Each structure stands twice: as structure tokens, then as C-alpha cells.
N, CA, C and O atoms as a Maestro MAE file, in Angstrom:
{
 s_m_m2io_version
 :::
 2.0.0
}

f_m_ct {
 s_m_title
 :::
 protein
 m_atom[256] {
  # First column is atom index #
  i_m_mmod_type
  r_m_x_coord
  r_m_y_coord
  r_m_z_coord
  i_m_residue_number
  s_m_chain_name
  s_m_pdb_residue_name
  s_m_pdb_atom_name
  i_m_atomic_number
  :::
  1 25 -11.726 82.620 49.437 1 A "MET " " N  " 7
  2 3 -11.282 81.356 48.917 1 A "MET " " CA " 6
  3 2 -12.004 81.084 47.602 1 A "MET " " C  " 6
  4 15 -13.233 81.124 47.553 1 A "MET " " O  " 8
  5 25 -11.271 80.815 46.559 2 A "ARG " " N  " 7
  6 3 -11.857 80.474 45.267 2 A "ARG " " CA " 6
  7 2 -12.041 78.978 45.170 2 A "ARG " " C  " 6
  8 15 -11.192 78.198 45.602 2 A "ARG " " O  " 8
  9 25 -13.157 78.597 44.600 3 A "ILE " " N  " 7
  10 3 -13.439 77.178 44.382 3 A "ILE " " CA " 6
  11 2 -13.735 76.976 42.909 3 A "ILE " " C  " 6
  12 15 -14.566 77.679 42.335 3 A "ILE " " O  " 8
  13 25 -13.065 76.026 42.303 4 A "ASP " " N  " 7
  14 3 -13.262 75.737 40.887 4 A "ASP " " CA " 6
  15 2 -14.242 74.578 40.738 4 A "ASP " " C  " 6
  16 15 -13.883 73.444 41.055 4 A "ASP " " O  " 8
  17 25 -15.469 74.819 40.265 5 A "PRO " " N  " 7
  18 3 -16.450 73.746 40.146 5 A "PRO " " CA " 6
  19 2 -16.126 72.753 39.034 5 A "PRO " " C  " 6
  20 15 -16.667 71.648 39.036 5 A "PRO " " O  " 8
  21 25 -15.267 73.108 38.089 6 A "THR " " N  " 7
  22 3 -14.942 72.192 37.002 6 A "THR " " CA " 6
  23 2 -14.065 71.042 37.472 6 A "THR " " C  " 6
  24 15 -13.929 70.041 36.769 6 A "THR " " O  " 8
  25 25 -13.483 71.169 38.621 7 A "ALA " " N  " 7
  26 3 -12.636 70.087 39.124 7 A "ALA " " CA " 6
  27 2 -13.459 68.848 39.451 7 A "ALA " " C  " 6
  28 15 -12.908 67.749 39.522 7 A "ALA " " O  " 8
  29 25 -14.771 69.001 39.652 8 A "ALA " " N  " 7
  30 3 -15.626 67.868 39.987 8 A "ALA " " CA " 6
  31 2 -15.953 67.021 38.765 8 A "ALA " " C  " 6
  32 15 -16.476 65.917 38.918 8 A "ALA " " O  " 8
  33 25 -15.665 67.494 37.567 9 A "VAL " " N  " 7
  34 3 -15.954 66.769 36.345 9 A "VAL " " CA " 6
  35 2 -14.690 66.053 35.887 9 A "VAL " " C  " 6
  36 15 -13.608 66.639 35.839 9 A "VAL " " O  " 8
  37 25 -14.847 64.781 35.553 10 A "SER " " N  " 7
  38 3 -13.671 64.025 35.119 10 A "SER " " CA " 6
  39 2 -13.196 64.535 33.761 10 A "SER " " C  " 6
  40 15 -14.014 64.908 32.920 10 A "SER " " O  " 8
  41 25 -11.883 64.554 33.541 11 A "PRO " " N  " 7
  42 3 -11.347 65.050 32.262 11 A "PRO " " CA " 6
  43 2 -11.856 64.263 31.059 11 A "PRO " " C  " 6
  44 15 -12.026 64.836 29.983 11 A "PRO " " O  " 8
  45 25 -12.105 62.954 31.218 12 A "GLU " " N  " 7
  46 3 -12.605 62.144 30.108 12 A "GLU " " CA " 6
  47 2 -13.983 62.627 29.670 12 A "GLU " " C  " 6
  48 15 -14.288 62.660 28.478 12 A "GLU " " O  " 8
  49 25 -14.798 62.993 30.626 13 A "ARG " " N  " 7
  50 3 -16.149 63.463 30.318 13 A "ARG " " CA " 6
  51 2 -16.108 64.808 29.593 13 A "ARG " " C  " 6
  52 15 -16.924 65.066 28.708 13 A "ARG " " O  " 8
  53 25 -15.171 65.651 29.966 14 A "VAL " " N  " 7
  54 3 -15.017 66.941 29.299 14 A "VAL " " CA " 6
  55 2 -14.563 66.733 27.862 14 A "VAL " " C  " 6
  56 15 -15.027 67.427 26.957 14 A "VAL " " O  " 8
  57 25 -13.662 65.785 27.646 15 A "GLU " " N  " 7
  58 3 -13.154 65.533 26.302 15 A "GLU " " CA " 6
  59 2 -14.224 64.954 25.384 15 A "GLU " " C  " 6
  60 15 -14.227 65.231 24.185 15 A "GLU " " O  " 8
  61 25 -15.134 64.151 25.937 16 A "LEU " " N  " 7
  62 3 -16.190 63.553 25.123 16 A "LEU " " CA " 6
  63 2 -17.207 64.581 24.658 16 A "LEU " " C  " 6
  64 15 -17.785 64.440 23.580 16 A "LEU " " O  " 8
  65 25 -17.428 65.605 25.453 17 A "GLY " " N  " 7
  66 3 -18.375 66.648 25.086 17 A "GLY " " CA " 6
  67 2 -19.738 66.440 25.714 17 A "GLY " " C  " 6
  68 15 -20.005 65.408 26.330 17 A "GLY " " O  " 8
  69 25 -20.593 67.430 25.553 18 A "ALA " " N  " 7
  70 3 -21.914 67.424 26.182 18 A "ALA " " CA " 6
  71 2 -22.833 66.371 25.579 18 A "ALA " " C  " 6
  72 15 -23.617 65.759 26.304 18 A "ALA " " O  " 8
  73 25 -22.755 66.145 24.267 19 A "ARG " " N  " 7
  74 3 -23.643 65.166 23.631 19 A "ARG " " CA " 6
  75 2 -23.390 63.767 24.169 19 A "ARG " " C  " 6
  76 15 -24.338 63.023 24.423 19 A "ARG " " O  " 8
  77 25 -22.130 63.399 24.344 20 A "ALA " " N  " 7
  78 3 -21.815 62.078 24.868 20 A "ALA " " CA " 6
  79 2 -22.238 61.963 26.327 20 A "ALA " " C  " 6
  80 15 -22.705 60.911 26.761 20 A "ALA " " O  " 8
  81 25 -22.075 63.037 27.074 21 A "ALA " " N  " 7
  82 3 -22.469 63.020 28.480 21 A "ALA " " CA " 6
  83 2 -23.973 62.879 28.624 21 A "ALA " " C  " 6
  84 15 -24.448 62.298 29.599 21 A "ALA " " O  " 8
  85 25 -24.734 63.404 27.660 22 A "ALA " " N  " 7
  86 3 -26.193 63.324 27.697 22 A "ALA " " CA " 6
  87 2 -26.694 61.977 27.192 22 A "ALA " " C  " 6
  88 15 -27.887 61.691 27.289 22 A "ALA " " O  " 8
  89 25 -25.816 61.158 26.663 23 A "GLY " " N  " 7
  90 3 -26.222 59.846 26.177 23 A "GLY " " CA " 6
  91 2 -26.592 59.833 24.710 23 A "GLY " " C  " 6
  92 15 -27.186 58.862 24.240 23 A "GLY " " O  " 8
  93 25 -26.260 60.884 23.968 24 A "SER " " N  " 7
  94 3 -26.673 60.981 22.566 24 A "SER " " CA " 6
  95 2 -25.950 59.979 21.663 24 A "SER " " C  " 6
  96 15 -26.351 59.789 20.515 24 A "SER " " O  " 8
  97 25 -24.899 59.341 22.160 25 A "THR " " N  " 7
  98 3 -24.218 58.344 21.340 25 A "THR " " CA " 6
  99 2 -24.885 56.980 21.460 25 A "THR " " C  " 6
  100 15 -24.557 56.070 20.698 25 A "THR " " O  " 8
  101 25 -25.803 56.821 22.388 26 A "ALA " " N  " 7
  102 3 -26.505 55.554 22.543 26 A "ALA " " CA " 6
  103 2 -27.430 55.325 21.352 26 A "ALA " " C  " 6
  104 15 -27.974 56.278 20.793 26 A "ALA " " O  " 8
  105 25 -27.608 54.070 20.965 27 A "GLN " " N  " 7
  106 3 -28.416 53.748 19.790 27 A "GLN " " CA " 6
  107 2 -29.875 54.166 19.980 27 A "GLN " " C  " 6
  108 15 -30.493 54.663 19.039 27 A "GLN " " O  " 8
  109 25 -30.431 53.979 21.163 28 A "TRP " " N  " 7
  110 3 -31.837 54.329 21.393 28 A "TRP " " CA " 6
  111 2 -32.064 55.830 21.308 28 A "TRP " " C  " 6
  112 15 -33.169 56.273 20.997 28 A "TRP " " O  " 8
  113 25 -31.018 56.625 21.582 29 A "TYR " " N  " 7
  114 3 -31.145 58.080 21.546 29 A "TYR " " CA " 6
  115 2 -31.333 58.582 20.120 29 A "TYR " " C  " 6
  116 15 -31.896 59.657 19.911 29 A "TYR " " O  " 8
  117 25 -30.872 57.824 19.147 30 A "GLN " " N  " 7
  118 3 -30.949 58.226 17.742 30 A "GLN " " CA " 6
  119 2 -32.229 57.757 17.061 30 A "GLN " " C  " 6
  120 15 -32.396 57.990 15.864 30 A "GLN " " O  " 8
  121 25 -33.140 57.103 17.787 31 A "ALA " " N  " 7
  122 3 -34.368 56.571 17.198 31 A "ALA " " CA " 6
  123 2 -35.212 57.707 16.615 31 A "ALA " " C  " 6
  124 15 -35.319 58.785 17.200 31 A "ALA " " O  " 8
  125 25 -35.808 57.440 15.452 32 A "GLY " " N  " 7
  126 3 -36.611 58.444 14.775 32 A "GLY " " CA " 6
  127 2 -37.813 58.899 15.592 32 A "GLY " " C  " 6
  128 15 -38.139 60.085 15.627 32 A "GLY " " O  " 8
  129 25 -38.471 57.939 16.251 33 A "TRP " " N  " 7
  130 3 -39.656 58.302 17.038 33 A "TRP " " CA " 6
  131 2 -39.289 59.199 18.202 33 A "TRP " " C  " 6
  132 15 -40.069 60.070 18.589 33 A "TRP " " O  " 8
  133 25 -38.111 58.996 18.762 34 A "LEU " " N  " 7
  134 3 -37.683 59.825 19.884 34 A "LEU " " CA " 6
  135 2 -37.333 61.235 19.410 34 A "LEU " " C  " 6
  136 15 -37.607 62.214 20.105 34 A "LEU " " O  " 8
  137 25 -36.737 61.333 18.242 35 A "LEU " " N  " 7
  138 3 -36.442 62.643 17.664 35 A "LEU " " CA " 6
  139 2 -37.743 63.404 17.400 35 A "LEU " " C  " 6
  140 15 -37.842 64.595 17.694 35 A "LEU " " O  " 8
  141 25 -38.746 62.704 16.841 36 A "ALA " " N  " 7
  142 3 -40.045 63.337 16.589 36 A "ALA " " CA " 6
  143 2 -40.694 63.779 17.894 36 A "ALA " " C  " 6
  144 15 -41.303 64.848 17.949 36 A "ALA " " O  " 8
  145 25 -40.574 62.977 18.940 37 A "LEU " " N  " 7
  146 3 -41.137 63.329 20.238 37 A "LEU " " CA " 6
  147 2 -40.452 64.561 20.816 37 A "LEU " " C  " 6
  148 15 -41.112 65.451 21.352 37 A "LEU " " O  " 8
  149 25 -39.124 64.610 20.708 38 A "ARG " " N  " 7
  150 3 -38.382 65.780 21.195 38 A "ARG " " CA " 6
  151 2 -38.774 67.036 20.420 38 A "ARG " " C  " 6
  152 15 -38.912 68.110 21.004 38 A "ARG " " O  " 8
  153 25 -38.953 66.901 19.097 39 A "ASN " " N  " 7
  154 3 -39.363 68.039 18.291 39 A "ASN " " CA " 6
  155 2 -40.752 68.527 18.671 39 A "ASN " " C  " 6
  156 15 -40.987 69.734 18.735 39 A "ASN " " O  " 8
  157 25 -41.670 67.611 18.922 40 A "GLN " " N  " 7
  158 3 -43.017 68.002 19.334 40 A "GLN " " CA " 6
  159 2 -42.982 68.694 20.692 40 A "GLN " " C  " 6
  160 15 -43.687 69.680 20.906 40 A "GLN " " O  " 8
  161 25 -42.173 68.186 21.602 41 A "PHE " " N  " 7
  162 3 -42.041 68.818 22.916 41 A "PHE " " CA " 6
  163 2 -41.471 70.226 22.773 41 A "PHE " " C  " 6
  164 15 -41.927 71.150 23.446 41 A "PHE " " O  " 8
  165 25 -40.484 70.394 21.907 42 A "ASP " " N  " 7
  166 3 -39.914 71.727 21.672 42 A "ASP " " CA " 6
  167 2 -40.956 72.683 21.111 42 A "ASP " " C  " 6
  168 15 -40.991 73.855 21.486 42 A "ASP " " O  " 8
  169 25 -41.811 72.186 20.209 43 A "LEU " " N  " 7
  170 3 -42.856 73.017 19.635 43 A "LEU " " CA " 6
  171 2 -43.855 73.460 20.705 43 A "LEU " " C  " 6
  172 15 -44.224 74.633 20.761 43 A "LEU " " O  " 8
  173 25 -44.288 72.533 21.546 44 A "VAL " " N  " 7
  174 3 -45.215 72.863 22.633 44 A "VAL " " CA " 6
  175 2 -44.560 73.859 23.583 44 A "VAL " " C  " 6
  176 15 -45.204 74.810 24.025 44 A "VAL " " O  " 8
  177 25 -43.309 73.650 23.893 45 A "ASN " " N  " 7
  178 3 -42.587 74.554 24.781 45 A "ASN " " CA " 6
  179 2 -42.493 75.959 24.179 45 A "ASN " " C  " 6
  180 15 -42.629 76.949 24.898 45 A "ASN " " O  " 8
  181 25 -42.262 76.052 22.876 46 A "ARG " " N  " 7
  182 3 -42.180 77.358 22.222 46 A "ARG " " CA " 6
  183 2 -43.524 78.078 22.258 46 A "ARG " " C  " 6
  184 15 -43.589 79.269 22.562 46 A "ARG " " O  " 8
  185 25 -44.597 77.349 21.947 47 A "VAL " " N  " 7
  186 3 -45.931 77.951 21.979 47 A "VAL " " CA " 6
  187 2 -46.257 78.422 23.392 47 A "VAL " " C  " 6
  188 15 -46.796 79.514 23.572 47 A "VAL " " O  " 8
  189 25 -45.936 77.611 24.390 48 A "TRP " " N  " 7
  190 3 -46.175 77.991 25.779 48 A "TRP " " CA " 6
  191 2 -45.428 79.286 26.121 48 A "TRP " " C  " 6
  192 15 -45.996 80.199 26.720 48 A "TRP " " O  " 8
  193 25 -44.163 79.352 25.738 49 A "ASN " " N  " 7
  194 3 -43.368 80.544 26.034 49 A "ASN " " CA " 6
  195 2 -43.923 81.784 25.347 49 A "ASN " " C  " 6
  196 15 -43.998 82.850 25.959 49 A "ASN " " O  " 8
  197 25 -44.312 81.656 24.086 50 A "GLU " " N  " 7
  198 3 -44.821 82.815 23.362 50 A "GLU " " CA " 6
  199 2 -46.204 83.243 23.843 50 A "GLU " " C  " 6
  200 15 -46.473 84.441 23.939 50 A "GLU " " O  " 8
  201 25 -47.091 82.286 24.150 51 A "ALA " " N  " 7
  202 3 -48.470 82.622 24.497 51 A "ALA " " CA " 6
  203 2 -48.653 82.955 25.967 51 A "ALA " " C  " 6
  204 15 -49.477 83.805 26.305 51 A "ALA " " O  " 8
  205 25 -47.908 82.309 26.842 52 A "ILE " " N  " 7
  206 3 -48.129 82.464 28.278 52 A "ILE " " CA " 6
  207 2 -47.004 83.253 28.939 52 A "ILE " " C  " 6
  208 15 -47.252 84.275 29.578 52 A "ILE " " O  " 8
  209 25 -45.802 82.794 28.791 53 A "VAL " " N  " 7
  210 3 -44.676 83.389 29.521 53 A "VAL " " CA " 6
  211 2 -44.391 84.808 29.046 53 A "VAL " " C  " 6
  212 15 -44.146 85.693 29.865 53 A "VAL " " O  " 8
  213 25 -44.418 85.035 27.745 54 A "GLN " " N  " 7
  214 3 -44.073 86.345 27.209 54 A "GLN " " CA " 6
  215 2 -45.285 87.244 26.997 54 A "GLN " " C  " 6
  216 15 -45.180 88.278 26.337 54 A "GLN " " O  " 8
  217 25 -46.428 86.863 27.547 55 A "PHE " " N  " 7
  218 3 -47.635 87.682 27.410 55 A "PHE " " CA " 6
  219 2 -47.452 88.977 28.185 55 A "PHE " " C  " 6
  220 15 -46.992 88.967 29.327 55 A "PHE " " O  " 8
  221 25 -47.813 90.088 27.562 56 A "SER " " N  " 7
  222 3 -47.639 91.378 28.215 56 A "SER " " CA " 6
  223 2 -48.798 92.298 27.855 56 A "SER " " C  " 6
  224 15 -49.681 91.934 27.078 56 A "SER " " O  " 8
  225 25 -48.782 93.472 28.421 57 A "VAL " " N  " 7
  226 3 -49.817 94.459 28.138 57 A "VAL " " CA " 6
  227 2 -49.833 94.806 26.662 57 A "VAL " " C  " 6
  228 15 -50.900 95.009 26.082 57 A "VAL " " O  " 8
  229 25 -48.677 94.876 26.057 58 A "LEU " " N  " 7
  230 3 -48.593 95.230 24.637 58 A "LEU " " CA " 6
  231 2 -49.193 94.173 23.719 58 A "LEU " " C  " 6
  232 15 -49.602 94.486 22.601 58 A "LEU " " O  " 8
  233 25 -49.247 92.946 24.171 59 A "ARG " " N  " 7
  234 3 -49.766 91.855 23.337 59 A "ARG " " CA " 6
  235 2 -51.242 91.596 23.577 59 A "ARG " " C  " 6
  236 15 -51.816 90.732 22.915 59 A "ARG " " O  " 8
  237 25 -51.875 92.302 24.488 60 A "GLN " " N  " 7
  238 3 -53.292 92.101 24.749 60 A "GLN " " CA " 6
  239 2 -54.118 92.690 23.616 60 A "GLN " " C  " 6
  240 15 -53.724 93.688 23.011 60 A "GLN " " O  " 8
  241 25 -55.264 92.077 23.327 61 A "PRO " " N  " 7
  242 3 -56.132 92.637 22.295 61 A "PRO " " CA " 6
  243 2 -56.651 94.013 22.719 61 A "PRO " " C  " 6
  244 15 -56.870 94.275 23.902 61 A "PRO " " O  " 8
  245 25 -56.837 94.863 21.750 62 A "LYS " " N  " 7
  246 3 -57.331 96.223 22.030 62 A "LYS " " CA " 6
  247 2 -58.825 96.171 22.384 62 A "LYS " " C  " 6
  248 15 -59.600 95.460 21.744 62 A "LYS " " O  " 8
  249 25 -59.206 96.920 23.391 63 A "ALA " " N  " 7
  250 3 -60.619 97.023 23.768 63 A "ALA " " CA " 6
  251 2 -61.302 98.035 22.861 63 A "ALA " " C  " 6
  252 15 -60.679 99.005 22.430 63 A "ALA " " O  " 8
  253 25 -62.551 97.818 22.578 64 A "CYS " " N  " 7
  254 3 -63.302 98.733 21.699 64 A "CYS " " CA " 6
  255 2 -63.615 100.028 22.392 64 A "CYS " " C  " 6
  256 15 -64.240 100.909 21.801 64 A "CYS " " O  " 8
  :::
 }
 m_bond[255] {
  # First column is bond index #
  i_m_from
  i_m_to
  i_m_order
  :::
  1 1 2 1
  2 2 3 1
  3 3 4 2
  4 3 5 1
  5 5 6 1
  6 6 7 1
  7 7 8 2
  8 7 9 1
  9 9 10 1
  10 10 11 1
  11 11 12 2
  12 11 13 1
  13 13 14 1
  14 14 15 1
  15 15 16 2
  16 15 17 1
  17 17 18 1
  18 18 19 1
  19 19 20 2
  20 19 21 1
  21 21 22 1
  22 22 23 1
  23 23 24 2
  24 23 25 1
  25 25 26 1
  26 26 27 1
  27 27 28 2
  28 27 29 1
  29 29 30 1
  30 30 31 1
  31 31 32 2
  32 31 33 1
  33 33 34 1
  34 34 35 1
  35 35 36 2
  36 35 37 1
  37 37 38 1
  38 38 39 1
  39 39 40 2
  40 39 41 1
  41 41 42 1
  42 42 43 1
  43 43 44 2
  44 43 45 1
  45 45 46 1
  46 46 47 1
  47 47 48 2
  48 47 49 1
  49 49 50 1
  50 50 51 1
  51 51 52 2
  52 51 53 1
  53 53 54 1
  54 54 55 1
  55 55 56 2
  56 55 57 1
  57 57 58 1
  58 58 59 1
  59 59 60 2
  60 59 61 1
  61 61 62 1
  62 62 63 1
  63 63 64 2
  64 63 65 1
  65 65 66 1
  66 66 67 1
  67 67 68 2
  68 67 69 1
  69 69 70 1
  70 70 71 1
  71 71 72 2
  72 71 73 1
  73 73 74 1
  74 74 75 1
  75 75 76 2
  76 75 77 1
  77 77 78 1
  78 78 79 1
  79 79 80 2
  80 79 81 1
  81 81 82 1
  82 82 83 1
  83 83 84 2
  84 83 85 1
  85 85 86 1
  86 86 87 1
  87 87 88 2
  88 87 89 1
  89 89 90 1
  90 90 91 1
  91 91 92 2
  92 91 93 1
  93 93 94 1
  94 94 95 1
  95 95 96 2
  96 95 97 1
  97 97 98 1
  98 98 99 1
  99 99 100 2
  100 99 101 1
  101 101 102 1
  102 102 103 1
  103 103 104 2
  104 103 105 1
  105 105 106 1
  106 106 107 1
  107 107 108 2
  108 107 109 1
  109 109 110 1
  110 110 111 1
  111 111 112 2
  112 111 113 1
  113 113 114 1
  114 114 115 1
  115 115 116 2
  116 115 117 1
  117 117 118 1
  118 118 119 1
  119 119 120 2
  120 119 121 1
  121 121 122 1
  122 122 123 1
  123 123 124 2
  124 123 125 1
  125 125 126 1
  126 126 127 1
  127 127 128 2
  128 127 129 1
  129 129 130 1
  130 130 131 1
  131 131 132 2
  132 131 133 1
  133 133 134 1
  134 134 135 1
  135 135 136 2
  136 135 137 1
  137 137 138 1
  138 138 139 1
  139 139 140 2
  140 139 141 1
  141 141 142 1
  142 142 143 1
  143 143 144 2
  144 143 145 1
  145 145 146 1
  146 146 147 1
  147 147 148 2
  148 147 149 1
  149 149 150 1
  150 150 151 1
  151 151 152 2
  152 151 153 1
  153 153 154 1
  154 154 155 1
  155 155 156 2
  156 155 157 1
  157 157 158 1
  158 158 159 1
  159 159 160 2
  160 159 161 1
  161 161 162 1
  162 162 163 1
  163 163 164 2
  164 163 165 1
  165 165 166 1
  166 166 167 1
  167 167 168 2
  168 167 169 1
  169 169 170 1
  170 170 171 1
  171 171 172 2
  172 171 173 1
  173 173 174 1
  174 174 175 1
  175 175 176 2
  176 175 177 1
  177 177 178 1
  178 178 179 1
  179 179 180 2
  180 179 181 1
  181 181 182 1
  182 182 183 1
  183 183 184 2
  184 183 185 1
  185 185 186 1
  186 186 187 1
  187 187 188 2
  188 187 189 1
  189 189 190 1
  190 190 191 1
  191 191 192 2
  192 191 193 1
  193 193 194 1
  194 194 195 1
  195 195 196 2
  196 195 197 1
  197 197 198 1
  198 198 199 1
  199 199 200 2
  200 199 201 1
  201 201 202 1
  202 202 203 1
  203 203 204 2
  204 203 205 1
  205 205 206 1
  206 206 207 1
  207 207 208 2
  208 207 209 1
  209 209 210 1
  210 210 211 1
  211 211 212 2
  212 211 213 1
  213 213 214 1
  214 214 215 1
  215 215 216 2
  216 215 217 1
  217 217 218 1
  218 218 219 1
  219 219 220 2
  220 219 221 1
  221 221 222 1
  222 222 223 1
  223 223 224 2
  224 223 225 1
  225 225 226 1
  226 226 227 1
  227 227 228 2
  228 227 229 1
  229 229 230 1
  230 230 231 1
  231 231 232 2
  232 231 233 1
  233 233 234 1
  234 234 235 1
  235 235 236 2
  236 235 237 1
  237 237 238 1
  238 238 239 1
  239 239 240 2
  240 239 241 1
  241 241 242 1
  242 242 243 1
  243 243 244 2
  244 243 245 1
  245 245 246 1
  246 246 247 1
  247 247 248 2
  248 247 249 1
  249 249 250 1
  250 250 251 1
  251 251 252 2
  252 251 253 1
  253 253 254 1
  254 254 255 1
  255 255 256 2
  :::
 }
}
């Protein structure tokens, strides 16, 4: 039996797009301080991924 998960989403929500569904059209979502906060969070997340998550044997410092 096939089940289509997209049937659970209203057609109006699909037409509006992901940004509208996330609330990006709201006035508070466009605030400059919130954009700066999101950018800082993205930066921390990137550093975490590069330094911790993607750490491997090849990236370890060489022993003398």
C-alpha cells in the first residue's frame, strides 16, 4: 500500500512556500537583531561542525 505524505499538507500552505510556513513574512522575523543572531548561530554551528564533527585522523596534528 502506498501512502502519500504530501496529502497531509494543505494546498494553500504549499502555494505559499517554505518561507511563509516558517513565519518569515512576519514583521518580527525581519528584525535586524534577529538576523544577526541567526548569523552568529550559523557561524557557531559551522565551527562546531568543522572542529568537532568532521574531526578525523587526517586532521590530527602530527606527532614528533
